[in-house]
ZAMARGU-4260 file (C-alpha; in steps of 0.2 Angstrom, whole numbers, plus 5000, padded with zeros to 4 digits):
<rodrens>
0) 5000/5000/5000 | 5007/5017/4995 | 5013/5028/5009 | 5007/5045/5012 | 5015/5061/5019
5) 5013/5059/5038 | 5008/5078/5039 | 4995/5076/5026 | 4982/5070/5038 | 4982/5087/5046
10) 4983/5097/5030 | 4970/5111/5028 | 4962/5104/5012 | 4947/5092/5016 | 4947/5075/5007
15) 4935/5071/4993 | 4920/5061/5000 | 4920/5042/4994 | 4902/5037/4991 | 4906/5018/4992
20) 4909/5021/5011 | 4892/5029/5013 | 4884/5015/5003 | 4892/5001/5012 | 4888/5008/5029
25) 4870/5010/5024 | 4870/4992/5017 | 4875/4985/5034 | 4861/4995/5043 | 4849/4989/5029
30) 4853/4971/5034 | 4854/4974/5053 | 4838/4983/5057 | 4824/4972/5051 | 4829/4959/5064
35) 4845/4961/5074 | 4846/4943/5078 | 4846/4937/5059 | 4843/4949/5045 | 4825/4948/5038
40) 4820/4934/5051 | 4825/4921/5038 | 4830/4910/5053 | 4812/4911/5060 | 4805/4907/5043
45) 4817/4892/5041 | 4810/4886/5058 | 4792/4888/5053 | 4795/4879/5036 | 4809/4866/5039
50) 4805/4857/5023 | 4808/4873/5012 | 4826/4872/5005 | 4826/4891/5001 | 4821/4897/5019
55) 4833/4884/5026 | 4848/4891/5016 | 4843/4909/5019 | 4841/4905/5038 | 4858/4897/5038
60) 4866/4912/5030 | 4858/4925/5040 | 4861/4918/5057 | 4878/4917/5066 | 4887/4900/5066
65) 4888/4892/5083 | 4906/4894/5085 | 4919/4891/5071 | 4917/4895/5053 | 4908/4909/5045
70) 4892/4913/5035 | 4886/4929/5027 | 4878/4936/5043 | 4895/4934/5052 | 4903/4947/5040
75) 4890/4961/5044 | 4899/4968/5060 | 4917/4967/5053 | 4911/4979/5039 | 4904/4991/5051
80) 4919/4991/5062 | 4931/4992/5047 | 4921/5007/5041 | 4923/5016/5058 | 4941/5015/5055
85) 4939/5022/5037 | 4929/5037/5044 | 4942/5042/5056 | 4955/5050/5044 | 4941/5058/5034
90) 4933/5065/5049 | 4950/5071/5056 | 4955/5079/5041 | 4938/5088/5037 | 4938/5095/5055
95) 4956/5100/5054 | 4952/5109/5038 | 4938/5119/5047 | 4951/5125/5059 | 4949/5112/5074
100) 4964/5109/5084 | 4971/5091/5087 | 4967/5094/5106 | 4949/5098/5102 | 4947/5083/5091
105) 4955/5072/5105 | 4942/5078/5117 | 4928/5075/5104 | 4935/5057/5102 | 4934/5054/5121
110) 4916/5060/5121 | 4912/5049/5106 | 4920/5034/5114 | 4911/5036/5131 | 4894/5040/5123
115) 4895/5024/5112 | 4900/5014/5127 | 4885/5020/5137 | 4873/5018/5122 | 4879/5000/5121
120) 4875/4997/5140 | 4858/5006/5138 | 4853/4994/5124 | 4854/4980/5137 | 4845/4991/5150
125) 4827/4988/5156 | 4819/5005/5159 | 4807/5008/5173 | 4805/5026/5172 | 4801/5039/5158
130) 4818/5047/5161 | 4827/5031/5158 | 4818/5030/5141 | 4824/5048/5136 | 4842/5045/5143
135) 4849/5037/5127 | 4841/5051/5116 | 4850/5064/5127 | 4866/5055/5123 | 4862/5054/5104
140) 4860/5073/5105 | 4879/5075/5107 | 4880/5068/5089 | 4872/5083/5082 | 4883/5098/5076
145) 4880/5108/5092 | 4895/5119/5091 | 4890/5125/5073 | 4872/5128/5079 | 4878/5138/5094
150) 4888/5149/5082 | 4874/5150/5069 | 4859/5152/5079 | 4864/5159/5096 | 4877/5172/5089
155) 4892/5164/5097 | 4906/5171/5086 | 4920/5163/5097 | 4922/5145/5091 | 4932/5140/5106
160) 4918/5146/5117 | 4906/5136/5108 | 4917/5121/5110 | 4918/5124/5129 | 4899/5124/5129
165) 4898/5108/5120 | 4911/5100/5131 | 4902/5106/5146 | 4885/5099/5140 | 4893/5083/5135
170) 4901/5080/5153 | 4884/5084/5161 | 4874/5072/5150 | 4887/5058/5150 | 4890/5060/5169
175) 4871/5059/5173 | 4869/5044/5162 | 4884/5035/5169 | 4879/5039/5187 | 4861/5034/5184
180) 4866/5017/5176 | 4878/5014/5190 | 4865/5017/5203 | 4852/5006/5194 | 4864/4992/5188
185) 4851/4979/5193 | 4841/4984/5177 | 4856/4979/5166 | 4853/4961/5171 | 4867/4949/5163
190) 4876/4964/5155 | 4892/4962/5145 | 4903/4973/5135 | 4902/4964/5118 | 4887/4974/5111
195) 4893/4982/5095 | 4891/5000/5101 | 4901/4997/5116 | 4914/4987/5106 | 4916/5002/5094
200) 4917/5014/5109 | 4931/5004/5118 | 4941/5002/5102 | 4938/5019/5094 | 4949/5029/5106
205) 4964/5018/5104 | 4963/5019/5085 | 4961/5037/5085 | 4977/5040/5095 | 4986/5033/5080
210) 4978/5044/5067 | 4993/5055/5065 | 5006/5041/5064 | 5013/5035/5048 | 5005/5021/5039
215) 5019/5009/5042 | 5017/5013/5061 | 4998/5010/5060 | 5001/4993/5051 | 5014/4987/5063
220) 5004/4991/5078 | 4989/4982/5070 | 4999/4966/5067 | 5007/4967/5084 | 4990/4968/5092
225) 4984/4952/5083 | 5000/4943/5086 | 5000/4946/5105 | 4982/4943/5107 | 4983/4926/5097
230) 4999/4921/5107 | 4990/4925/5124 | 4976/4913/5120 | 4988/4900/5113 | 4999/4899/5128
235) 4985/4900/5141 | 4981/4885/5151 | 4964/4885/5158 | 4961/4879/5176 | 4954/4862/5177
240) 4938/4867/5186 | 4933/4879/5172 | 4917/4873/5163 | 4919/4869/5145 | 4903/4874/5135
245) 4908/4868/5118 | 4922/4857/5114 | 4923/4862/5095 | 4942/4860/5094 | 4955/4847/5100
250) 4974/4848/5103 | 4982/4865/5100 | 4966/4873/5094 | 4957/4868/5110 | 4964/4884/5118
255) 4949/4893/5108 | 4935/4882/5114 | 4920/4890/5121 | 4920/4891/5140 | 4938/4887/5145
260) 4948/4900/5135 | 4958/4915/5141 | 4943/4927/5138 | 4931/4917/5148 | 4943/4916/5163
265) 4946/4935/5162 | 4927/4939/5161 | 4924/4927/5176 | 4936/4938/5186 | 4933/4955/5178
270) 4914/4956/5176 | 4911/4949/5193 | 4921/4963/5201 | 4908/4975/5194 | 4891/4978/5202
275) 4879/4965/5195 | 4861/4960/5198 | 4867/4942/5198 | 4885/4934/5196 | 4892/4933/5178
280) 4892/4916/5170 | 4901/4912/5154 | 4890/4915/5139 | 4901/4917/5124 | 4902/4936/5124
285) 4919/4941/5130 | 4927/4958/5134 | 4944/4953/5127 | 4938/4951/5109 | 4937/4970/5109
290) 4956/4971/5108 | 4958/4964/5090 | 4945/4977/5084 | 4958/4990/5086 | 4967/4981/5072
295) 4952/4981/5061 | 4950/5000/5063 | 4968/5003/5060 | 4966/4993/5043 | 4952/5004/5039
300) 4962/5019/5043 | 4976/5013/5031 | 4964/5010/5017 | 4956/5027/5020 | 4973/5036/5019
305) 4978/5026/5003 | 4962/5031/4995 | 4965/5049/4999 | 4982/5049/4992 | 4978/5039/4976
310) 4971/5049/4961 | 4969/5034/4948 | 4953/5027/4954 | 4954/5012/4942 | 4971/5007/4948
315) 4964/5009/4966 | 4951/4996/4963 | 4964/4984/4957 | 4975/4987/4972 | 4960/4985/4984
320) 4956/4968/4975 | 4974/4962/4976 | 4975/4966/4995 | 4958/4958/4998 | 4964/4942/4989
325) 4980/4942/4999 | 4971/4945/5016 | 4958/4931/5012 | 4971/4918/5007 | 4982/4923/5022
330) 4967/4922/5034 | 4962/4905/5028 | 4979/4898/5029 | 4981/4905/5047 | 4964/4897/5051
335) 4972/4880/5046 | 4988/4882/5056 | 4990/4896/5069 | 4973/4902/5075 | 4955/4894/5072
340) 4942/4904/5063 | 4931/4910/5077 | 4921/4926/5074 | 4915/4927/5092 | 4933/4927/5098
345) 4939/4939/5084 | 4954/4927/5082 | 4968/4934/5071 | 4964/4923/5057 | 4946/4930/5057
350) 4951/4948/5058 | 4962/4946/5043 | 4950/4935/5033 | 4935/4947/5036 | 4946/4962/5032
355) 4949/4954/5015 | 4931/4951/5012 | 4927/4969/5017 | 4940/4976/5005 | 4933/4965/4991
360) 4915/4973/4995 | 4923/4990/4996 | 4932/4988/4979 | 4916/4982/4971 | 4905/4996/4977
365) 4919/5009/4974 | 4919/5003/4956 | 4901/5004/4954 | 4898/5021/4963 | 4915/5031/4962
370) 4922/5024/4946 | 4907/5020/4935 | 4896/5033/4942 | 4881/5021/4945 | 4874/5029/4960
375) 4855/5030/4959 | 4853/5012/4966 | 4863/5017/4981 | 4852/5032/4987 | 4841/5021/4999
380) 4857/5014/5007 | 4865/5031/5009 | 4849/5037/5018 | 4851/5024/5031 | 4870/5026/5033
385) 4868/5045/5036 | 4861/5041/5053 | 4867/5024/5056 | 4869/5024/5075 | 4852/5032/5078
390) 4843/5019/5066 | 4853/5005/5074 | 4848/5011/5092 | 4830/5013/5087 | 4830/4995/5080
395) 4837/4989/5096 | 4825/4998/5108 | 4810/5003/5099 | 4807/4988/5087 | 4793/4981/5099
400) 4783/4997/5097 | 4783/4996/5078 | 4778/4978/5079 | 4764/4981/5091 | 4758/4994/5079
405) 4758/4982/5064 | 4750/4969/5075 | 4735/4980/5077 | 4732/4980/5059 | 4736/4963/5053
410) 4734/4953/5069 | 4747/4945/5080 | 4743/4927/5074 | 4748/4932/5056 | 4764/4940/5062
415) 4768/4924/5072 | 4767/4914/5055 | 4775/4927/5044 | 4789/4935/5054 | 4797/4941/5037
420) 4782/4953/5036 | 4786/4960/5053 | 4804/4963/5048 | 4800/4971/5032 | 4788/4983/5041
425) 4802/4988/5054 | 4814/4991/5039 | 4802/5002/5030 | 4797/5012/5046 | 4815/5015/5051
430) 4820/5019/5033 | 4806/5033/5033 | 4813/5040/5049 | 4830/5040/5042 | 4823/5048/5025
435) 4815/5062/5035 | 4831/5066/5044 | 4841/5065/5028 | 4829/5077/5019 | 4830/5090/5033
440) 4849/5088/5034 | 4849/5082/5052 | 4863/5069/5055 | 4868/5061/5072 | 4886/5056/5070
445) 4893/5047/5085
</rodrens>
């Protein structure tokens, strides 16, 4: 991958927007929001019609594999995480072009990381009071361009003063949310930190701290993280009393079996140090899997910087395809020899192979949208991607309200036998919400 002037990330000229990134982000949301547990509820249709080969195949592809291996649905989150990394250099350089200092951007990154972590917890939260239902939306307000609005509508000419107001508001909202959740942790039930928004929040700041480093430094750090993370699991010997939930592997690969690996032992210790309604038990969702996601984001940053420094778009497509093929082949060989392919553990082989798949998709969409100019088909996805965090959060917490509304018109019995109709109605409803926000130019970017 071509190198780039290390000072270019802070140069005053903003980078050209890449439509393929917006389209891919929207495509991920398009697949997620109908049914967060499995695309368009194909897995439910497969259970209802076990003799139907089409529903059976779709149900398999749109539902996570039990432990090792991968299907289509397993690649949804890697795309989202990778695109977060792609967005970091673009966001950084755009805001630097508007006159923001690195210190201001660092503070904003910290606010964004904390906000995403809290949102990830609140998705698991069971609200009892009206304030608890409004709390996540107060956090989402921080994703609005409040500093620009202060300057435009309240006559605050001093940009630094507007930033101070924004930072103060952020501290007040995030502190109130954090204290409230801490005092009402019983409503978090069996919470964990493996929710996608929490994962992004915890990995985001570490990746951001490397945004001004040279590409070679970012690449080396990403590979070191994967190597150390993989080696830590390989050399770990679980205690004999630890329960083994799923013995999918034998011999050397047994270090990554569900229930008695390093991540399981860490969470049994760490999560039980925190206040909980009931003791944590191993459930396959582990905190340590967040660490390799830093590498995924760094790979995304590397690709973004390469796109910004390359003017030949057709050549860029071939380069992306070549790197994608190399990553897929490398990840596959690693899965046969060094580290098993386990998405739930974000093993090094999975991170590299999934990065290759994401690069292949990015190259394909980039060719269609940014090279060939075929963009009309992509508008519905861009609408969803423009407010991705908000739409995802609504799909997580408000889906039941939408389905109750639909049930009043078509009947609950019908929905029970045709869950795909319910999923499509949720998709259309949330798309219309996103479309209205897109038309009025309101974008919540956390």
